[in-house]
N, C-alpha and C positions, 0 to 999 in steps of 0.2 A: 095228322097227329098219329104217332106210332103207338101201338098197343103193346105193352111190355109186361112180362111176367117176372116176378122176383121171388127167389126161393133159396133155401140153404139145404145142403145135403146132410142135415142133422135133425134128429127128432127131439133132442134135449131141450127141456123147457128154458133153460138159461143159456142156450147156445150162443157163443160169441159170433158164430157165422150167421145166425138169425139176426143178431144185432146189426151186423155188417150189411146184410141184405135189406133190412128195413131202412137203414140209413141211406143206402143207395137208391131205394125206391122213392124216398122223400126227395132226394136230389133230382131224380128223373122227372118226378112230378113238377118240380120247380122249373125244369128245363122244357116243359111242355108236353110230356108224354102222358098217355092214358095208362095208369099203373095199377097192377094187381099183385099183391103180396100173398103168397100161399105158404102154409106150413105143411110139410110132408107128413107130419104126425097125424094130420086129419085125413090122410089117404092110405090107411093101412092096407097092405097087400101081402099075399104069400110070396115066398121066394119064387122067382120065375122057374117054371117047370114045363117043358114042352108037352109032357103027357097030360098035365093038368089043363093046359091051354087046349089041347085036342079034345079033352073030355068036357070041359065047361066053358071054353072061350075066355075072353078077357074078364078079369074081376071088375065089378062095378066101379071101384075106385080108379082102376086103370083107365076105364072108359071116360070117367069124369076128368081125370088129369089130361088124357089125350085130347079131349075136346078143348080144354083150356090152352094147351100148347098150339093146337091148330088155329084157334081164333086170335092168337097173339102173333105179332110180327117178330118177336124175339124174346129172349129170356136171359136173365142175369142169375148166375149161380155162385153163391158163396160156398166154397168147397172145403169142408173139414178134411184133415189128413189123418187117416188111420194107418199106422204102420207103414208110412211112406207112400200110401196109395189112396185111391178113391174109397169112400165109405160104401158098405154094402147097401145102405138105404138108397143112395144116389144111383148106384149101378143098377139095382133092381128096378128103380123107377124108370130109368132110361130103357132097360130091357123090355119091360111090360108095355110101355107106350110106343115102342118102336114096332110092335106087332100089328099086322093087318087084321081087320075084322071081317073082311070079305075078299074074294078074288078080284072084285072090281075096284077095290080101294087102291089108290097109288101107294107104292112102297114108301115107307118112312115119311108119311104125310105130315106128321107132327114135327118133323125136323128139316126136311129139304127146303132150301131157300130161306130159312130163318137166320137171324143174326143172334149171336150170344156174346156175353161179356163174363169174364171170370174174376173171382176174387177169393181170397182165403185169409182166415184169421186163425192163428195157432198160438198155443201157449209158449212154444219154444222160439228159437231164433231163426228158424228156416222160413217162416212166414208163408208156408204153403208152396214153396218153390219146387217141391218134389211131386205134389199132387196135381197142380194146375196143368203141367204138360201132358199128364195122362188123360185128364178130362178134355183138354184141347184136342188131343189126337183122336179120342173116342168120338167127340162131336164132329170133327172134321171128316171122319170116315163115314158118317151118316148124313152128310150133306149140309151141315151147319157152317155158316161163315162166322168164325170166332174172331172178334176184333183183336188186333195185336196187343193193345193195352191190357194189363192185368194188375191187380192190386194185392199185395201181400202185407198183412198186419201181423207183426211178431209181438210176443209178450202180451197176447190179446186179453188176458184176464185183467190187465192193468191199463189197457189201451183206450177204454171208453169212459166218458164222464157218466154221471148218474142219469143225465138226460138222453143217453144213447149216442152222443156225438163222440168223435175221435178227439182225444186230448192233443195229439200231435198235429199242429196246423199244417205241416208239410204233407203228412199222410192224408189229411182231410182234403187238401187241395188236389192231391193226386187222384183220390177217389172221385172227386167232383169232375175233374177233367176226363177221367175214364168214362164216367156215366154220361157226360155230355157227348163224348165221341160215340158211345153206344147208341144214344138217342138219335143223333144225326145219321149214323150209318143205317139204323133201322128205318128211319123216315125215307132215306134214299132207296133202300132195297124194297120197301113197301110200294113205292111209286112205280118201280120197274116190274113188279110181279102182277 
């Protein structure tokens, strides 16, 4: 059974990307994965600063998050798009947990050999098509296998029912297929590691 982490790159209480990540987590659980949903709002950290890291080491929340990433086989990220790019929250999270805590620790231990899936929900019509390639490239550069499937939800403020499900059956089916591929890929990679 694959252990998978689900999160959104947004701290907003009513984030449509949190809704998307939670829905994907439910689908993964139904597909047989051991699922953990986290809210990055619960892991407040300062902006990454090399001088701060040298003086104080990793913040406690960075250590907690890093441990979660290490113990899971993969992660699903719902990526909000800020000014056509990655959110500062998501970038800062990746930056902090990519750091080594000791000389003996393998580089990028929270990322190398892991599998990821990406999705995005945006209020506009681009449905995250500008941000997902940036996140895909970033993760690929640090040793993550990002599955080819990705899900973009446009007009996201109107895309969800009150129960958190997607109104559009085609989008819902595409998300389900993507999540199932993510779970299968994570299971296969977990067996080889």
